[in-house]
C-alpha positions as CSV (number, residue, x, y, z in Angstrom):
1,M,12.9,-6.8,23.3
2,P,14.2,-3.3,22.6
3,V,16.6,-4.6,19.8
4,L,13.8,-6.4,18.0
5,N,11.6,-3.4,18.4
6,V,14.3,-1.3,16.8
7,L,14.7,-3.8,13.9
8,T,10.9,-3.8,13.4
9,S,10.8,0.0,13.3
10,I,13.7,0.1,10.8
11,F,11.9,-2.4,8.6
12,I,8.6,-0.6,8.6
13,M,10.4,2.8,7.9
14,T,12.2,1.2,5.0
15,A,9.0,-0.3,3.7
16,L,7.4,3.1,3.8
17,Y,10.4,4.6,1.9
18,G,9.9,1.9,-0.7
19,I,6.3,2.9,-1.5
20,G,6.1,3.1,-5.3
21,K,9.4,1.2,-5.6
22,H,8.0,-2.3,-5.8
23,R,11.2,-4.2,-6.5
24,F,13.0,-2.4,-3.6
25,Q,10.1,-3.1,-1.3
26,V,10.0,-6.8,-2.1
27,I,13.8,-7.2,-1.6
28,I,13.6,-5.5,1.8
29,A,10.6,-7.5,2.8
30,L,12.2,-10.8,1.8
31,A,15.4,-9.8,3.7
32,A,13.3,-9.1,6.8
33,L,11.5,-12.4,6.4
34,V,14.8,-14.2,6.6
35,I,16.5,-11.9,9.3
36,A,13.5,-11.8,11.7
37,P,13.3,-15.6,12.3
38,A,17.1,-15.8,12.5
39,V,17.2,-13.1,15.2
40,F,14.4,-14.6,17.1
41,G,16.0,-18.1,16.9
42,I,19.3,-16.7,18.2
43,T,17.8,-14.8,21.1
44,G,15.0,-17.2,22.0
45,G,16.0,-20.5,20.6
46,T,13.4,-22.8,19.2
47,H,10.6,-21.0,21.0
48,G,11.7,-17.7,19.4
49,L,11.9,-19.3,15.9
50,I,8.4,-20.7,16.3
51,Y,7.2,-17.3,17.6
52,S,8.4,-15.6,14.4
53,L,7.2,-18.2,12.0
54,A,3.8,-18.2,13.6
55,G,3.6,-14.4,13.2
56,A,4.5,-14.8,9.5
57,G,1.9,-17.5,9.0
58,A,-0.8,-15.4,10.8
59,A,0.0,-12.5,8.6
60,L,-0.3,-14.6,5.5
61,F,-3.6,-16.1,6.7
62,L,-5.1,-12.7,7.6
63,T,-3.9,-10.7,4.6
64,I,-4.7,-13.2,1.7
65,P,-8.5,-12.5,1.9
66,L,-7.7,-8.8,1.4
67,L,-5.6,-9.7,-1.7
68,L,-8.5,-11.9,-3.1
69,L,-10.9,-9.0,-2.5
70,G,-8.5,-6.6,-4.3
71,Y,-7.9,-4.3,-1.4
72,V,-4.2,-4.9,-1.2
73,S,-1.5,-5.9,-3.7
74,R,0.9,-8.8,-3.7
75,N,3.7,-6.6,-2.5
76,D,1.5,-5.6,0.4
77,V,1.1,-9.3,1.3
78,I,4.9,-9.8,1.2
79,V,5.5,-6.8,3.5
80,S,2.7,-8.0,5.8
81,V,4.2,-11.5,6.1
82,A,7.7,-10.0,6.8
83,L,6.1,-7.7,9.5
84,G,4.3,-10.7,11.0
85,G,7.6,-12.5,11.4
86,A,9.0,-9.5,13.2
87,L,6.0,-8.8,15.5
88,G,4.7,-12.3,16.2
89,A,1.2,-13.6,15.7
90,V,-0.7,-11.7,18.5
91,Q,1.0,-8.4,17.9
92,Y,0.5,-8.7,14.2
93,A,-3.1,-9.5,14.7
94,I,-3.6,-6.3,16.7
95,A,-1.7,-4.3,14.0
96,F,-3.8,-6.0,11.3
97,C,-7.1,-5.0,13.1
98,I,-5.9,-1.4,13.3
99,A,-4.9,-1.3,9.7
100,T,-8.1,-2.9,8.6
101,A,-10.1,-0.3,10.6
102,F,-8.3,2.4,8.6
103,L,-9.2,0.5,5.4
104,S,-12.8,0.2,6.5
105,V,-13.0,3.9,7.1
106,Q,-11.5,4.6,3.6
107,R,-14.0,2.3,2.0
108,M,-16.9,3.9,4.0
109,F,-16.0,7.4,2.8
110,K,-15.0,6.1,-0.7
111,I,-11.4,7.4,-0.4
112,E,-9.0,6.2,-3.1
113,S,-7.5,3.0,-1.7
114,Q,-6.7,0.8,-4.7
115,P,-3.9,-1.7,-4.4
116,R,-0.6,-0.4,-5.7
117,D,0.2,-3.0,-8.4
118,A,0.7,-1.4,-11.7
119,E,-1.9,-3.6,-13.4
120,T,-4.7,-2.5,-11.1
121,V,-4.2,1.2,-11.9
122,T,-6.0,2.5,-14.9
123,E,-4.5,5.7,-16.3
124,A,-6.8,8.2,-17.9
125,S,-6.3,8.8,-21.6
126,P,-5.3,12.4,-22.2
127,Q,-7.2,12.6,-25.4
128,G,-10.3,11.1,-23.8
129,A,-10.8,8.7,-26.7
130,G,-12.5,6.1,-24.6
131,L,-15.0,8.6,-23.3
132,V,-15.8,10.0,-26.7
133,A,-16.4,6.5,-28.1
134,L,-19.2,6.0,-25.7
135,D,-21.3,8.7,-27.4
136,E,-21.7,8.0,-31.1
137,K,-24.9,10.0,-31.7
138,S,-23.3,12.6,-34.0
139,A,-20.1,14.0,-35.2
140,L,-21.0,17.4,-33.7
141,V,-21.3,15.8,-30.3
142,E,-17.9,14.2,-30.6
143,I,-16.3,17.5,-31.7
144,E,-17.8,19.4,-28.8
145,A,-16.8,16.6,-26.4
146,M,-13.2,16.7,-27.7
147,R,-13.1,20.5,-27.3
148,I,-14.3,20.2,-23.7
149,L,-11.9,17.4,-22.9
150,R,-8.9,19.5,-24.3
151,R,-10.0,22.5,-22.2
152,D,-10.4,20.3,-19.1
153,G,-7.1,18.6,-19.9
154,S,-5.2,21.8,-20.0
155,E,-6.8,22.9,-16.7
156,A,-5.9,19.6,-15.1
157,A,-2.3,19.9,-16.4
158,G,-2.1,23.3,-14.7
159,L,-3.4,21.9,-11.5
160,L,-1.0,18.9,-11.6
161,S,1.9,21.3,-12.3
162,A,0.9,23.5,-9.4
163,A,0.8,20.4,-7.2
164,G,4.3,19.5,-8.1
165,Y,3.7,16.7,-10.6
166,P,5.6,16.7,-13.9
167,A,4.0,18.4,-16.9
168,G,3.4,15.1,-18.7
169,A,1.7,13.4,-15.7
170,S,-1.8,12.1,-16.4
171,S,-4.6,12.3,-14.0
172,G,-4.3,8.5,-13.5
173,E,-0.7,8.9,-12.4
174,A,-1.8,11.7,-10.0
175,V,-4.3,9.4,-8.4
176,R,-1.7,6.6,-8.1
177,K,0.9,9.0,-6.6
178,G,-1.7,10.6,-4.3
179,S,-3.1,7.3,-3.0
180,V,-4.3,8.1,0.5
181,L,-2.6,6.0,3.2
182,P,-1.7,2.8,1.3
183,W,-1.6,-0.5,3.1
184,C,2.1,-0.2,4.1
185,A,1.4,3.2,5.7
186,K,-1.6,1.7,7.5
187,L,0.6,-1.1,8.8
188,A,3.3,1.5,9.8
189,V,0.8,3.4,12.0
190,A,-0.6,0.2,13.4
191,T,2.9,-1.1,14.2
192,L,3.8,2.1,16.0
193,V,0.7,1.7,18.1
194,V,1.5,-1.9,18.9
195,L,5.1,-1.1,19.8
196,M,4.0,1.8,22.0
197,I,1.5,-0.4,23.8
198,G,4.1,-3.1,24.3
199,S,6.7,-0.7,25.6
200,S,4.2,0.8,28.1
201,M,3.2,-2.6,29.5
């Protein structure tokens, strides 16, 4: 249905806009999780309601293993379930396969693809204290290591500043902000493909 496709597109665009804004993303996903079954129930009756709930259930079933493996975050699961309710089980399964293919390519080439939960992101210490503590051979080695880390830190700060990050941003924050194609973005691309295939059939 064109109206449902428009609603799905609006939801996925809003979820993309909410990347990095975890609370906003969860609120939008929960709203979509309520609205989608209601719209399907109004337009398709009991069959439409079951169709939407089956999609949400399929999304939960397919995405939970990725959460347990640490490939996606809890927010990603909530967004996936909401999207499943908007797409239905079969369409979401196709979108999930496409998104998982992107994830597999990322894993194969070892591209940054950590889940976006704050507790899973380890920010690098600007003083490098943890790195220096690993080498306790002599005070001279520590002094030399600190000097190198300060020099590299200033160079990294210059690079981050040139890339548009704030002067106080750490390298861990840069990795988090520069996460390549997070799960919501993968789902967005996959959803567009599914909607395009559906509209051409």
